[in-house]
N, C-alpha and C positions, 0 to 999 in steps of 0.2 A: 660507914661513913664518909668515905673518900666521894662514894655515889652522891650522896645529900649537899653536901660538899659543892659540888659539879653543878647539882640542879639549883642549887641555892644563887650560883653566880648566874646560870642562866637566867633567873627569873628577878634579877637585882634589875631595878627601874631610875635611872639616872637622870635629873636634870641636862637639857643639853647645853646652856651656859655652863653648868659645873666641871662637866665630864672635858669639854671645848679648853678651858680654861688651865683643868687639869692637866692638860697637854703642853699649854704654852701661856704662859698670860697675856703675848703680845694676838697671840691667835684668838683668845677671850676676847680681848680689846674689839678687834675686827672686825670679828662674827655678831659681838654687842651692838656695833655701831652699822653692821649689815640690817641685820633686824631693825634697829630704831627708825633708818630710815624705808625698810620694807613696811612697816605698820602707819608712817606718817606720809607713805603713798609717792617718795620720792624713790622710785622704781630705779631710773639710774644710778643716781648715787649709791643704792642699795648695790647693785650689779656691781659696781667701781670696789665697793668692798669685799665683798664676795671674792673678786680677784685677790685685791690685797691678804685673803683670808689664803689663797692657793700659794701668795709667795713665801709666807708665814712657814705653811706647812711644808716644801723645798725645802725653805732655810733649816728647818729642824732636821733634814734627810739629808743634808747635808751640800744640797746645791745653790750656790750664792747667786743668787741677780743682782748682775749688774750693768751697769752701759753697754756692756761689748757682749756680754750674755742676757741674750731676753728670755722671758719667761717659756714662750714656743720650746727655743735651743734647749731648756732645763729639761722639760717634760717630756722633750726625744731622749734625751740622755738618760734620766729615768727609766724609758721603755725601753731601750737598748742594753740597759744596766742586767735586764734577765730578774730582777727580784723581786720586781709586783707583776701580779697579771695583768693583761692587756685590757680589760676594762676598766683599771685605778686611771691609765692617762688618758682614755679618750671621755671620762668624765671631767679630768684636768682641763683638757682644751673645750669642751662645753663650756666651761665655767669661765675659764678662761677668753672665749670668743664673745661670751654673751656681757663679760666686763670688757672688752673691747668696745661694745655698742655703746653700754651705759656710759663710756669716757666721750663718745661722738655722736651723740644723737640726734644731735642736726645732720648726720648723712645717712640716719634710716627714717625717712619720714614714717615709709608702710609698716614699722615695727610697733606691735604690742608689747610694751616694756612691761606691762603687768602682768601677764601670762610667760615672757619669757622670765621675767624674776620669780614668780611663783615652781617653773621648772627649775632654775638655776639653784633656789633655796634645798629644793628634793634633792637635786643634783651634790648640794655639799651636804646635806646630811648622810647620802647614800657614800659618798667617798670618803667618808670619818668614820663611818662604821667597817669599810673595807680596809683602811690603813689602820684603824685603831692599836691593832696587836702590834703593830710596826711601831707607832707615832708613843705606845705607850706602853711596851714591852710585855704585854698580857696576852694570854692565850685566844681573849674572845672578848668583842666589846659587850656591854650592857646593855639590855632597852634602853634607848634614846625617849625621853619624854619631853615632848617639843613646850616648855613652860615659858621661855623668854617671852615669845610673840606675845602669851598671853599676860605678862607680867610687865610689856609696853603696851598696853592696851590704851588706845587715845584716849578714852575717858578715864580710866587710872591717872593718866598722865596729866587731865587736864587740873584732875581734884587736888594734884599732888603741885604743879606749877603754880595753881593758885593760893592754895591756904599751905603749905610747908615749906615754899618761898625754893623747890628742888631745882636746882638750875638745870641739871639733863631732862627734867620734865619740861621746863619753861623753853628748851632750846630746841624738843620734838615737837611742841604744840605749836611752836613758829614756822619751822619748816613745814608740815602738817599745812599749816595757812597761808604761806606762801604758795606753796605748792598747789593748792586750790585758786589761790590768786596767779598764778600764770597761765593754770590751764583753762580758766575763762576767760583768760587775756588771748589768748592765741585762736580760741574760735569766734572772735568777733572784734569789727573795726572801731565800735561804735563808745562811746564812754564822754566823759567832763573833759572840755576843752582845756582846762586849765590841772587835771590830773594826768599827765601825758606821763610815760613810761619807755623804757628802751626792752626792748626784746630780740631774743636771738631765735627766729621761724625756724621751721620743720629743714627750709632749705638751706639755711646758714647765714642767711641774712640778716640783718641789721634791721627792723623795723621803729618808727612810732607809734604804740597804740597808745588809747584811752581809759583809764578804769571808769568801772563804773561804780553805785553805790556799794556792793556787795564784794567787790574787787579791793577796791578802795579801803572798806571797813577792812578784811583782812588781811590787808600788808601794814595796815596799822595797827593792828594787834601786831603782828609778828615785828615791827618795828620795834615796840615795846618791851616784847620778850627778849628780843635778842640783845636789847639794851641789858636789861634785867641781869642777864647771865653774862654780857663780854666779857669783864674781867676777870672772870672764873673759868671760863672756855672759850679759848683762842679762836674756835673755828666758828662759834656765835659774832666775835669781832668782826673777822672778816663777812657771814650775812651783813652785820650790821652796817657795815663799813660800806658792803658793793650796793644796798638798799638806797643809802644816803646818794650815791655816784647815777643812780637811776631816778631815785623818785627823791629826791629831799628838798627840792625845790618847791611839791608842796606837801611833804611830811611836815619839815620842820619851815613852814610858814611864819614864821618868827624871823628869821635868817634869810639871808639873800644865796643865791644858787651856790654861789663860789666860796662862799662861808661853808656850805652844806658839802661841796665837792673836798674845801680842806681837811673837814673834819672825816670824812668816808676816807681818802685817801691814808689819812693819819691811822685809821681801825685797821685798813687793810694791811698796811707798812706793820703794825701790832704784832696780826696774824703771823706775816711772813716771818718776823725775827723770830717767833714761837716754829718755825717750822710746815705752817699748815700749807699742803700744795697750791692748791687753789689761788691762795693767798698772792706764794709768789711766782705764779705764774700772772695774776694779773697785773701785782706790784710791777713787775716785771715788763711790761705790755705798757704800763701808765710811763715808765721813767726811758722805754726805747722809744716809744713812738709822741712823749710831751703831751699825753693826754689828760685833758681836766686842767690847762693851763700850769702844767708842772713842769719844770724844767728836762732837760733831755740830758741824761747821763746814763751814757752807754755801757762804761764798766759796772756800774752799780747794775743796771738791769741786766746784764750779760750773767754775773752774778746769782740775782735771783732766779734766774731762765734754766741756767744751769744745774742749778739744787734743783729743781723741781724737775727737770728732767733726768737727775741721778734718783727722785723718788718714783720713777716710772712715768711721770705726768705725763701723755702723748699729745698734748696740745701744747706745752711747754717745748717738747721736741720738735715738733712742727715751727712754731716760733722760731727757735732757732736755725731751721733749715731754711724756711727763709729770708732769713738774715744774713747767712752765710750765702746764701744764694744772691742775694742782690748786691751784697759785695764783691760778684765774683769769684769766692773761693769754693770753687764748682766741687770739687773732691769733699772737703768739708761738709757741703751740703748735702751732696748723695747720701753722705754717711748717715747723717739726722733724716733725712728722709726715709731712709730705709728703717731704720729704728722707730720712726713714727708709722708708720705701713705697719711693723711688727706688732707696734702697740693700739692695733687700730683703726688707722685712720686712713680712708678711703680718698680723702685729699691727696693724703699723700703718695697713692696711690697710680691716681689721676699725672702726678704730680711728676713722678718717676717715668711713668709710661711715655708723657710730654717730651722730657728730655732726654731718654731714649731715644726716639723716634728721628728728632732735631740734633741729634749729635752730641748734646752739650755733657752728657752721659754715655757711659761707651757699654752697650749690650747687641748681642748679634742674636741675638735668643729671641726671634718675633713671636713664638710660642708665645712666651712669657708676658713679652710686653699685650700681646692681646688678652691674658689671663688679665693682669693688673687692670686693663679698661674695661675687661667684663664686668670684674667685680665691683671695681670702683663706680661703672653707670648702673648697675645695679642695686648700688646702694643710695642711688640719686642724686651723683652727683654732676652735676651738669654742664660742664665743660668734657666731663669726658666721654657722654652723649655724643656731640660734636665729634671728636679727635678718634671716636670709634668708629663712627661712621665712615670718615676721610680713610681712619685704617685699613677699614674691609673693604671700601674700594680703592687701594692701592694694592692691597693682597688677592683681592677676587677675580676669577677669570672674567670673561666677557657676558657672562650669564649673569642675570639680572638678580639680584638678593633683596627679598622684600623686606628683612631685619633692618636694612641702609635708610629705607622711607622713616618708617618705625623711629629710627634713633631720632632723624631729624625734624621729625613730630616731635616728639619728648624735649627737644632742645629748644627751639621755637616756643615751646608754650611756657618758657622760661625767659628766653633774650629775643628779643624782635630784632634778626638783623638783616641788612638789604644785600647783603653779599653772600650771607649764609642759604637766604632765599633761592637768590641767583643759582649758585651752588647745587642745590637741592631739585630745583625746575632742568638744570642739565645734564642730573644722572637720571631723571624721568625723560628725557628728550633724547639722551644718547641709547637709554635700551628701549624707547619705544613701548613706555609706559605709561599709564596714567593720564593720557595727554591732556584732557580736562585740569586736574591737579596741575600740572605743567605749567598750562596756561594762567590758572589762576595765581601761582607763585609767583609766575616773573610780574604781573601786575599787583601784586603785592611788592615785589623788591622794587619797584618802579615806585611806588609811591613814598615807601619808606624811605627810598633814598631821596625823592627831593625833599621828604619831612627834616632830614638830616644834611641835608647838601652835600651829598655824593656826588660832586659833578661828573664823576667820569663815567658812573655806572649810568646815571640820569641819561648820558651821551649814549650810553652802549645800547641802551633798551630803546629810546628813541628812535632809533635804526634797528631795532629787532622787530618792534611790537609790531610798526603798521605792515611788514612784511606776512606775518602769520596768515596764513589764508587756513579760513573753517566755514564750512555748511553743514546743514542737517541732513542726515538720511534718516530713513525709514526708523531707526531705532536710537540713532545718537548724534551728537553732532560731531563732526571730525573733523581733526586738525592737522594743520600741514606747517610744519616749522623752518623757516630759510635756513641756511647753512649758516650765516650768522647768529644763530640763536644759540650755537654752540660753542662762540668765541670766549675762551676762558678770558676773564678780568683783567688777569697778568699780560696777556699774549696783547689786548686790546692798548691796554699801557702802553704795553714797550713797542705796539709798533706806532702811535701816535708820538711817543719819544723820537721814535727813528725820523718820520716825520716833519718834527720838526727841525731837527738837528740836518735836515738838509737846507741847502744856500738856496733862496728863492731863484736867484738866475739857473742854478743848475735845473730846478724845480722846472721852469717856464720851458729851459730848453730840452729837458728830456720827455715834457708834455709834448711840443711841439713835434717830436722825432717820434712818438707814440704811433704805432699803427692804426689807424681810425678804426681797420676789420678787424681787432685784436678780439679774439674769442674771449669768453666767460673763464672756460677752464683752462685759459693757455696761462703761461709765467708772466706774470704783471713786469710790465718795463721799466718799474721803478728798481728794479732789483734784489725787493726783498726776498724775494725764494719762491713768494707764495701766489696762488691762482688769481686773474685779474679780477675773478667776480669775489674775492676775499678780501684783497687790497684796495687798489686805486678806484675800482669801479664803485666804491664806498663812499 
């Protein structure tokens, strides 16, 4: 009989939600939310909820996630305890990293979040199977049937939303419709001029886009569904309020834009009062910066942002880091940047590296700085690409590094900057590489400097460009750059500043006493310490 019982246990099939909810109601709720977002194609939000499931599991195991102890630290503590096999911490780290990417999707433009979410779903179920004996004080995990995904099928949910007044179904369908509209808007800049909206692009920038017929229809239905369930679901109140802030001017045609903003802020505030992390973050930003014509209330804003950060909201953590940095409280800012970095923010990685390099924050380990810049630039943070190029130039030998031009190119694709163009050209000239490219960069720098009114750079390039010698040989154009092409902009500015400080009489006297036969390579008579050809001969 005992043998039969064991066999019976092995062949028992349990629905995934029932099994997970049996471990913990909180874990069951987080799992249901993760799957709800998964079937609605809201993959980034699903990943964040899978990460929340991870926090629940660690709490059950006695590892409590606080502001001072990160999820990464807790997983390492579990690994070091020796109570679980190595596969469990490895799976946990994969789920954690995927959740971090979901929290900062704008920083990972190359990531396929559909594939990542699907793999994270599998990793989570695998993790539950491995941990079930520990979590449920049982010898073996029964066979898990993935029924929740089928129950939350979008067609079934649509029927419940329309005919059964099911709040959860209404919320899920609204998320699906709004997600579809957002994805289409990201791929096009065309649409109706009177139906503009605000979007966060893959590179993290905020841009105005315009709805077409399909995206406007989906967004309108989504707003109505969020409205239907917002009083029973604070999450829906947040989505409804956020939509009014970005699209209320055309969605609520009977009311003015200001009144849409007022109502939107009220609904976001309602969700924040009910502890919705995204709402706490958004409401905190509104109050901190006085957005949507709201009065600035720093104390109120910090309270919201702190609460969101305590709920492991990475963007709220990053916002607090920026706030304290601007206040000059660098040690506190550093702590928040470190916490934001541990929660997956590549922007925080870039900020940390930048402040370590300029000495605002103290770190002597240049290898660690390089790792921060590498990960941040690989994630697509534009500023990190420029910082890493400069960091590699400072750290490298005289040998040419082909990765540096690549980083400059990637940066200049997003940000056209005359000084960076000059800096890039001078790196190539210094190493006698890609002379045609260097010539092109100098001309681009000159054009951009004139366009932006950068008089000092225009003056330097007016000195350099006429002196570049080039002639065609049998295979390619040969360029010869004058010594002036290697003058750094700050040196040029410093020299001009010194020249302006010299008394005109002294300049006349010095000029008269100068040896007319002074050689180009001899020290300049003005006393600057530079060669004559690099100084007053110019």
